[in-house]
N, C-alpha and C positions, 0 to 999 in steps of 0.2 A: 483860880485854877481853870475855870471854864474858858476864860479868854486865852489862856496858854494852850488849851486843847484845840481851840479854833485856829490859832496861829500854826500849830503843828499840822493840823489837817490841811490848811491852806498851803503850807510849805511842801507837804507830800504831793498835793495836787499839782502845784507848779513844777515840781521835780519830774512828775510823770508826763505832763503836757509838753514841757520843753526839754525832754530828754534828748541827748545827742542823736539817738537812733531815730526818733520821730522827726527831728529837724533835717537830718541827712537824707532820710527817705522822702520827706515832703518838699524839700527845696528844689531839686533839679526839675521835676515836672512843672512846677510853678514858674521857674526861670525860663524853661523852654517854651511854655505856653505864652507867657507875656511877651517874650522877645521874638519868638518865631512861629507862633500859632500852633496848630495841631501837630505839625511835623516836629517842631521843637519839643512839644509835650511828649511825643513818642520817644525821642532821643532822651528826654529827661527820665522816662520810665526805665530805660536801659541803665542810665547812671544810678538811679535809685536802687535798682536790683543789685548792682555790683557794690556800690559804695555803702549802702545801708542794709540791704537785704542779707547779703552774705555774712557780714559781721554779726548782724542781729540773730541769724540762725545759729552761728557758732556760740554766741553768748547764751541763747535759749537752751541749746543742748548742754552747755556747761552748767547752767542753773539746774536743769532737770537731773543731771548726773550728780549734783551736789558739789561740783568743783568750784562753782562761783556762788557768791552770796545773793546776788540779785542782778538784774540787767544793768544796774548802775555800777556794778563791780566796786563796792565800797572798799573792799580789802585791796589796797594797792599792789600787794605782792602777787595777786592773781590776775593782774591786767596784761601781763606780757604776751601771752599767746593770742588773746582776742585782739590786741593792738597790732601785732604782727600780721594777723589775718586782715585787719582793716587796712593797713598800709598796702599790702599786696593787692587787695580788692580795688582800692582807690587808684593805685598805679595802673592796674589792668584796665579800669574804666577810662583813665586818661589816655592811655595808648590807643584803646579801641575807638573812643570818640574822636580823638585828633586824627587818627589814621583813616577813619571812614567819613570824615568831613562833617562832623556834627557842628551845630551853631557855635560860633566863637565864644559867646558869653557862657554857654553851657560848659565848654571845654575849660574856660577860665574858672568857672565855679568849682569844677572838679579839681583843677590845679590849686585853687585856694584851700580845698579840703586837704590835699596832699601836703601843702606848705604848712598848714596848721598841725598836721600829724608829725611832720618832720621836726617841729619844735617841741610839741607836747609829749611825744612818746619818749624821747631821751630824758626829758625832765621828770616824767612820772616814774621812771625807774629809780630815781633818787629822792623825789619829793612829790607829794600828792597834789599836783596841780589840778584844777577843776576843768574837766572836759565839758561839763554843762555850761560853764561860763564861756569857755573858748568857742564852742560851737554856736552858742546863741549870739555872741558878738560877731563872729564871722558871718553868720546868717544875715544879720542886720546890714552889714556892709554890702553883701551881695545883693540883697533885696533893694538897697538904695540905688542900684544901677538899673533896675527894671520898673520900679515904682517911684512916685514923686519923692525926691531925695529928702527934702526938709521934714515933712511929716513922718516919713519912714524912719529917719535917723532919730527924731524926737521921740516917737512912740517906741522905737526899738531900744533906745537908751533906757527907757523906763522898764521895758521887759527884761533887759539884761540885769538891771539893778534888782528886780524882783527875783530873778533866777538866782543871783548871787546871795540875796538875803535868805532864800529858801534853803540853799545848800549849807549856809552857816547855821541857820535856825535848826536844822536837823542834825547838826554836829558832824556832818560828813566832810566839811572843809573849814578852814580858818578864813578870816578876811583876806589875809595875804594870798592864800591859794586861789580864791575866786578872783581877786584883783589881777593876779598874774595870768590866770586863764583868760579873762576878758581882754586884757591888753594883748596877749599872744594871739588870740583869735582875730581881733580887730586888725592888728598890724600885719599879720601874715596874709589875711584876705586883701587888705588894702594894697599891699606890695604886689601881689600877683595881679590884681585888677589893673593897677597902674602900669606894671611892666608889659602886660598884654594889650594895653590901650583900649580896653572895652568899657 
């Protein structure tokens, strides 16, 4: 019983540390900094505010008002409004960054976020695909463009596997749901990065 409790605590910790909101807020400044220095970092902060901050605020207000169960929105039927807000916020960030000449890789990163949402949002209306898995896999693909690719992909694969394990361990998703999320996040990010040539 004690070992099961430790595994549950570890799964909850992984779920919090690698939550989609955390990754979406943290990724753009890192990508901007590594690819384009402090100017890129500042552009990354703008992307973080729109792509992660706005949806996080809407979710936090929903949790506070009792409309949402947690910031992870375990109840799929409650995901629609926060996801629509996320799509609009990411689209606004993409238009703003592209229009004002932000670094290409940062624009592609936001484009990858939008591509992931374009697939996962319609799916989640019918089936509970894992956003944790999708965002973590997409994050790894983007980071492999600014950090040494082989170690980033190797370590990232382990992180994605642990995230998937945690979501299944907590009974928030099935194996199929996390696998579909990871594949969706990886493929959509790869496609955008390949098409943009960054």
